[in-house]
PAROMAR-768846 format. One line per field, with one value per atom (N, C-alpha, C): residue number from 1; residue in three letters; atom name; x, z, y. Coordinates in pm, 1 decimal, decimal comma. Example, Ala and Ser with C-alpha at 12.3 -4.5 7.8 and 13.67 -1.06 7.14 Angstrom:
residues 2
resi = (1  1  1  2  2  2) .
resn = (ALA  ALA  ALA  SER  SER  SER) .
name = (N  CA  C  N  CA  C) .
c1 = (1319,0  1230,0  1320,0  1285,0  1367,0  1290,0) .
c3 = (780,0  780,0  780,0  708,0  714,0  787,0) .
c2 = (-569,0  -450,0  -330,0  -225,0  -106,0  3,0) .
end
This chain:
residues 96
resi = (1  1  1  2  2  2  3  3  3  4  4  4  5  5  5  6  6  6  7  7  7  8  8  8  9  9  9  10  10  10  11  11  11  12  12  12  13  13  13  14  14  14  15  15  15  16  16  16  17  17  17  18  18  18  19  19  19  20  20  20  21  21  21  22  22  22  23  23  23  24  24  24  25  25  25  26  26  26  27  27  27  28  28  28  29  29  29  30  30  30  31  31  31  32  32  32  33  33  33  34  34  34  35  35  35  36  36  36  37  37  37  38  38  38  39  39  39  40  40  40  41  41  41  42  42  42  43  43  43  44  44  44  45  45  45  46  46  46  47  47  47  48  48  48  49  49  49  50  50  50  51  51  51  52  52  52  53  53  53  54  54  54  55  55  55  56  56  56  57  57  57  58  58  58  59  59  59  60  60  60  61  61  61  62  62  62  63  63  63  64  64  64  65  65  65  66  66  66  67  67  67  68  68  68  69  69  69  70  70  70  71  71  71  72  72  72  73  73  73  74  74  74  75  75  75  76  76  76  77  77  77  78  78  78  79  79  79  80  80  80  81  81  81  82  82  82  83  83  83  84  84  84  85  85  85  86  86  86  87  87  87  88  88  88  89  89  89  90  90  90  91  91  91  92  92  92  93  93  93  94  94  94  95  95  95  96  96  96) .
resn = (UNK  UNK  UNK  UNK  UNK  UNK  UNK  UNK  UNK  UNK  UNK  UNK  UNK  UNK  UNK  UNK  UNK  UNK  UNK  UNK  UNK  UNK  UNK  UNK  UNK  UNK  UNK  UNK  UNK  UNK  UNK  UNK  UNK  UNK  UNK  UNK  UNK  UNK  UNK  UNK  UNK  UNK  UNK  UNK  UNK  UNK  UNK  UNK  UNK  UNK  UNK  UNK  UNK  UNK  UNK  UNK  UNK  UNK  UNK  UNK  UNK  UNK  UNK  UNK  UNK  UNK  UNK  UNK  UNK  UNK  UNK  UNK  UNK  UNK  UNK  UNK  UNK  UNK  UNK  UNK  UNK  UNK  UNK  UNK  UNK  UNK  UNK  UNK  UNK  UNK  UNK  UNK  UNK  UNK  UNK  UNK  UNK  UNK  UNK  UNK  UNK  UNK  UNK  UNK  UNK  UNK  UNK  UNK  UNK  UNK  UNK  UNK  UNK  UNK  UNK  UNK  UNK  UNK  UNK  UNK  UNK  UNK  UNK  UNK  UNK  UNK  UNK  UNK  UNK  UNK  UNK  UNK  UNK  UNK  UNK  UNK  UNK  UNK  UNK  UNK  UNK  UNK  UNK  UNK  UNK  UNK  UNK  UNK  UNK  UNK  UNK  UNK  UNK  UNK  UNK  UNK  UNK  UNK  UNK  UNK  UNK  UNK  UNK  UNK  UNK  UNK  UNK  UNK  UNK  UNK  UNK  UNK  UNK  UNK  UNK  UNK  UNK  UNK  UNK  UNK  UNK  UNK  UNK  UNK  UNK  UNK  UNK  UNK  UNK  UNK  UNK  UNK  UNK  UNK  UNK  UNK  UNK  UNK  UNK  UNK  UNK  UNK  UNK  UNK  UNK  UNK  UNK  UNK  UNK  UNK  UNK  UNK  UNK  UNK  UNK  UNK  UNK  UNK  UNK  UNK  UNK  UNK  UNK  UNK  UNK  UNK  UNK  UNK  UNK  UNK  UNK  UNK  UNK  UNK  UNK  UNK  UNK  UNK  UNK  UNK  UNK  UNK  UNK  UNK  UNK  UNK  UNK  UNK  UNK  UNK  UNK  UNK  UNK  UNK  UNK  UNK  UNK  UNK  UNK  UNK  UNK  UNK  UNK  UNK  UNK  UNK  UNK  UNK  UNK  UNK  UNK  UNK  UNK  UNK  UNK  UNK  UNK  UNK  UNK  UNK  UNK  UNK  UNK  UNK  UNK  UNK  UNK  UNK) .
name = (N  CA  C  N  CA  C  N  CA  C  N  CA  C  N  CA  C  N  CA  C  N  CA  C  N  CA  C  N  CA  C  N  CA  C  N  CA  C  N  CA  C  N  CA  C  N  CA  C  N  CA  C  N  CA  C  N  CA  C  N  CA  C  N  CA  C  N  CA  C  N  CA  C  N  CA  C  N  CA  C  N  CA  C  N  CA  C  N  CA  C  N  CA  C  N  CA  C  N  CA  C  N  CA  C  N  CA  C  N  CA  C  N  CA  C  N  CA  C  N  CA  C  N  CA  C  N  CA  C  N  CA  C  N  CA  C  N  CA  C  N  CA  C  N  CA  C  N  CA  C  N  CA  C  N  CA  C  N  CA  C  N  CA  C  N  CA  C  N  CA  C  N  CA  C  N  CA  C  N  CA  C  N  CA  C  N  CA  C  N  CA  C  N  CA  C  N  CA  C  N  CA  C  N  CA  C  N  CA  C  N  CA  C  N  CA  C  N  CA  C  N  CA  C  N  CA  C  N  CA  C  N  CA  C  N  CA  C  N  CA  C  N  CA  C  N  CA  C  N  CA  C  N  CA  C  N  CA  C  N  CA  C  N  CA  C  N  CA  C  N  CA  C  N  CA  C  N  CA  C  N  CA  C  N  CA  C  N  CA  C  N  CA  C  N  CA  C  N  CA  C  N  CA  C  N  CA  C  N  CA  C  N  CA  C  N  CA  C  N  CA  C  N  CA  C  N  CA  C  N  CA  C  N  CA  C) .
c1 = (534,3  537,9  631,9  708,6  800,4  754,2  738,2  701,4  831,0  880,3  991,2  947,9  974,6  942,4  1032,2  972,6  1045,9  1060,8  1166,8  1187,1  1210,4  1263,7  1274,7  1357,9  1466,0  1543,1  1457,0  1383,7  1303,2  1201,0  1149,4  1042,8  1103,9  1228,1  1306,9  1331,0  1372,5  1391,6  1273,8  1169,1  1032,9  974,3  969,1  887,4  968,1  1113,8  1187,4  1214,0  1329,2  1371,2  1275,0  1244,8  1175,0  1031,8  968,0  817,8  834,7  916,6  933,1  947,0  1034,9  1058,6  945,6  873,9  775,0  634,2  617,6  485,9  478,4  569,7  564,6  634,8  768,8  837,2  779,2  738,3  687,2  552,3  475,0  340,2  355,0  453,9  485,5  542,3  623,4  679,8  571,6  480,1  365,8  289,1  251,8  187,6  266,6  408,8  489,4  490,2  456,5  466,7  329,5  225,5  99,0  107,3  4,0  9,3  -45,7  -3,7  -33,9  -183,0  -278,5  -420,1  -464,6  -414,0  -431,2  -374,4  -246,1  -178,5  -259,5  -304,7  -380,9  -518,8  -580,4  -705,7  -684,0  -576,2  -550,0  -517,5  -451,2  -423,8  -557,3  -638,7  -748,8  -871,4  -868,6  -963,5  -936,0  -805,9  -766,3  -817,5  -838,8  -878,5  -849,3  -841,2  -812,1  -701,1  -648,0  -544,4  -593,1  -494,9  -517,2  -424,0  -443,3  -347,2  -270,4  -160,2  -86,6  31,8  89,5  197,6  327,6  344,3  459,5  419,0  319,4  260,9  153,3  99,9  -15,0  26,4  -69,3  -65,0  -176,5  -174,5  -268,5  -267,5  -388,1  -373,4  -368,9  -292,8  -271,5  -299,9  -386,8  -423,3  -392,2  -303,6  -271,2  -283,3  -320,7  -326,3  -199,1  -194,8  -76,7  -58,3  62,4  77,7  95,3  148,2  173,7  53,3  -44,4  -167,3  -282,8  -356,9  -472,6  -586,7  -595,8  -692,7  -647,1  -528,9  -484,9  -467,0  -471,5  -437,0  -315,0  -236,4  -134,1  -165,8  -161,1  -197,9  -52,4  -58,4  58,9  -2,5  94,4  51,6  154,1  105,8  191,2  224,5  343,6  392,4  487,3  433,4  492,1  598,5  719,0  829,5  909,3  918,1  1000,3  913,4  961,7  870,7  916,6  996,9  1041,8  915,0  904,6  777,3  775,4  661,5  631,2  717,6  744,8  811,4  719,7  667,1  594,8  663,3  687,8  758,6  640,5  638,8  527,0  577,8  492,5  524,1  428,0  482,8  392,8  323,6  197,5  110,2  68,5  33,5  4,2  -72,5  -120,0  -190,6  -338,6  -422,8  -571,6  -612,0  -658,8  -703,5  -848,1  -890,5  -1037,7  -1096,4) .
c3 = (436,6  581,3  602,0  709,8  758,5  900,5  909,8  1035,6  1099,9  1210,6  1291,6  1406,2  1397,2  1507,8  1629,6  1734,6  1871,2  1938,5  1991,7  2056,4  1962,5  1853,9  1751,6  1806,5  1880,0  1926,3  2033,5  2122,9  2215,0  2145,4  2025,8  1948,8  1898,1  1846,3  1793,4  1896,3  2022,5  2109,4  2170,1  2158,5  2198,2  2097,9  1973,2  1863,9  1762,9  1770,4  1671,2  1537,5  1495,0  1374,6  1262,8  1230,4  1114,4  1125,0  1239,2  1258,1  1243,3  1301,0  1292,2  1158,5  1081,7  942,1  859,0  858,5  770,1  805,7  940,5  972,9  993,6  1104,3  1151,2  1046,4  1014,9  928,2  791,0  731,8  590,1  590,4  693,1  697,4  709,0  792,5  802,4  672,1  601,4  479,1  378,7  373,1  295,6  300,0  445,2  463,5  421,4  436,7  387,1  252,2  170,0  19,1  -37,2  51,8  -6,3  -38,3  -115,4  -135,6  -13,5  -21,6  103,3  150,5  67,0  99,7  169,0  114,0  189,9  314,5  331,1  474,5  567,7  529,5  616,4  662,0  559,2  569,0  691,9  668,1  767,5  911,4  914,2  1043,0  1108,4  1028,0  1073,1  1116,6  1029,5  1069,1  1194,9  1241,0  1341,7  1498,8  1506,3  1628,4  1658,9  1777,1  1815,0  1909,2  1932,6  2020,2  2155,5  2246,3  2377,5  2461,4  2568,0  2642,4  2736,3  2764,0  2848,4  2916,2  3007,1  3095,0  3019,0  2903,3  2817,8  2701,2  2695,0  2588,1  2530,2  2424,4  2352,8  2258,7  2227,4  2155,5  2064,4  1959,9  1864,8  1830,0  1845,9  1790,7  1640,4  1594,8  1452,5  1433,2  1339,8  1318,2  1165,5  1136,6  991,3  971,9  833,7  803,8  814,9  874,7  876,8  730,3  672,5  519,9  512,5  626,0  617,2  669,4  721,4  762,9  745,1  635,8  601,0  710,4  793,2  910,2  1037,5  1017,2  1156,4  1115,4  1218,3  1216,6  1323,0  1290,9  1392,5  1444,5  1578,9  1660,1  1710,3  1682,2  1715,2  1794,9  1859,3  1914,1  1847,5  1799,0  1739,5  1852,7  1888,7  1983,5  1931,8  1960,8  1913,3  2000,2  1978,1  2066,4  1991,4  1867,8  1793,3  1698,7  1648,9  1578,9  1423,2  1395,9  1244,5  1155,6  1056,8  962,5  907,9  893,0  828,3  895,5  1020,3  1086,6  1219,1  1222,5  1342,5  1407,0  1532,2  1612,3  1645,6  1626,0  1649,7  1738,1  1828,1  1932,0  1904,5  1880,8  1860,5  1995,1  1991,9  2096,9  2080,2  1967,6  1955,4  1837,9  1827,8  1700,6  1738,9  1644,8  1662,9  1544,9  1601,9  1504,6  1481,7  1344,6  1321,6  1339,4) .
c2 = (-685,6  -708,5  -823,3  -820,3  -927,4  -963,9  -1105,5  -1165,0  -1226,5  -1170,8  -1228,6  -1305,2  -1442,0  -1547,1  -1515,8  -1493,6  -1472,7  -1616,7  -1644,2  -1771,1  -1889,9  -1870,1  -1974,6  -2099,3  -2077,7  -2186,9  -2264,6  -2202,5  -2271,4  -2347,3  -2297,8  -2389,1  -2506,3  -2489,3  -2608,4  -2707,4  -2664,2  -2760,9  -2829,6  -2762,2  -2817,2  -2905,6  -2863,9  -2934,2  -3015,7  -2973,4  -3049,3  -2961,4  -2956,1  -2880,6  -2902,9  -3028,2  -3058,5  -3006,7  -3016,7  -2971,9  -2797,9  -2744,8  -2606,0  -2546,1  -2624,2  -2573,7  -2598,9  -2715,2  -2759,6  -2702,3  -2674,7  -2616,6  -2476,5  -2433,5  -2301,0  -2199,2  -2225,2  -2137,2  -2130,6  -2250,4  -2251,4  -2176,7  -2175,5  -2109,4  -1964,4  -1918,3  -1781,3  -1715,6  -1792,8  -1752,0  -1738,4  -1830,3  -1809,3  -1686,5  -1650,3  -1522,1  -1403,0  -1398,0  -1300,5  -1291,2  -1386,4  -1393,9  -1320,1  -1319,1  -1268,4  -1127,3  -1076,5  -942,0  -860,5  -729,7  -663,3  -653,3  -656,6  -661,1  -791,8  -903,5  -1029,3  -1041,5  -985,6  -986,5  -904,4  -786,5  -701,6  -764,4  -839,5  -914,9  -1014,0  -1097,2  -1215,5  -1140,0  -1035,8  -976,4  -919,4  -847,1  -792,8  -893,4  -999,4  -1110,5  -1200,1  -1178,7  -1270,8  -1222,2  -1081,4  -1027,8  -891,4  -851,8  -714,4  -708,6  -587,4  -545,6  -598,4  -649,8  -674,3  -633,8  -552,3  -495,1  -610,5  -595,3  -698,9  -642,2  -714,3  -662,8  -629,9  -695,0  -669,7  -564,4  -512,3  -430,3  -472,5  -429,2  -457,2  -582,0  -668,7  -786,1  -808,1  -868,7  -902,1  -1055,8  -1120,8  -1269,1  -1269,7  -1386,9  -1399,0  -1549,3  -1584,0  -1723,2  -1745,2  -1836,2  -1867,6  -2021,1  -2053,6  -2195,5  -2270,4  -2384,1  -2463,9  -2522,8  -2484,0  -2517,7  -2667,8  -2727,7  -2880,2  -2960,7  -2900,6  -2981,2  -2893,5  -2935,1  -2851,3  -2854,8  -2939,0  -2941,2  -2865,4  -2787,4  -2724,6  -2568,9  -2496,7  -2355,2  -2343,9  -2242,8  -2205,6  -2065,8  -2068,5  -1937,4  -1873,3  -1748,5  -1660,7  -1545,2  -1468,1  -1341,2  -1240,7  -1129,0  -1028,0  -947,9  -926,9  -854,2  -732,3  -617,8  -502,4  -431,3  -469,5  -411,1  -316,8  -313,8  -234,3  -128,3  -39,8  61,5  47,1  -38,8  -60,1  -80,3  -3,0  -24,4  -160,9  -231,0  -352,9  -466,0  -459,2  -582,2  -606,2  -716,7  -769,4  -884,1  -866,4  -966,3  -1074,6  -1192,5  -1276,4  -1404,0  -1437,9  -1543,7  -1665,0  -1784,7  -1908,7  -1943,0  -1960,8  -1991,2  -2146,2  -2195,0  -2340,0  -2371,2  -2488,3  -2536,1  -2544,8  -2528,1  -2542,6  -2638,4  -2754,5  -2857,3  -2854,5  -2856,4  -2857,5  -2988,7) .
end
């Protein structure tokens, strides 16, 4: 599975290059490196499909690799039909 972050330049201008690299991109790369069963479990445990004006979306919560007390929230947006590629949009951080 490949996770493609939508609006990466906007995230960099909003949060800074270092934060995006150390928190968001590193956490996404970690999920991509997991075996297929773990990836599917993370996605299925995150929620259910939600209809929206731009199409259907699915919440995705992953651990922040740089902050063990936080999770990162994304929305999986399905715009293209290429197999095993999910376009994801960063929503925010969840602090425990």
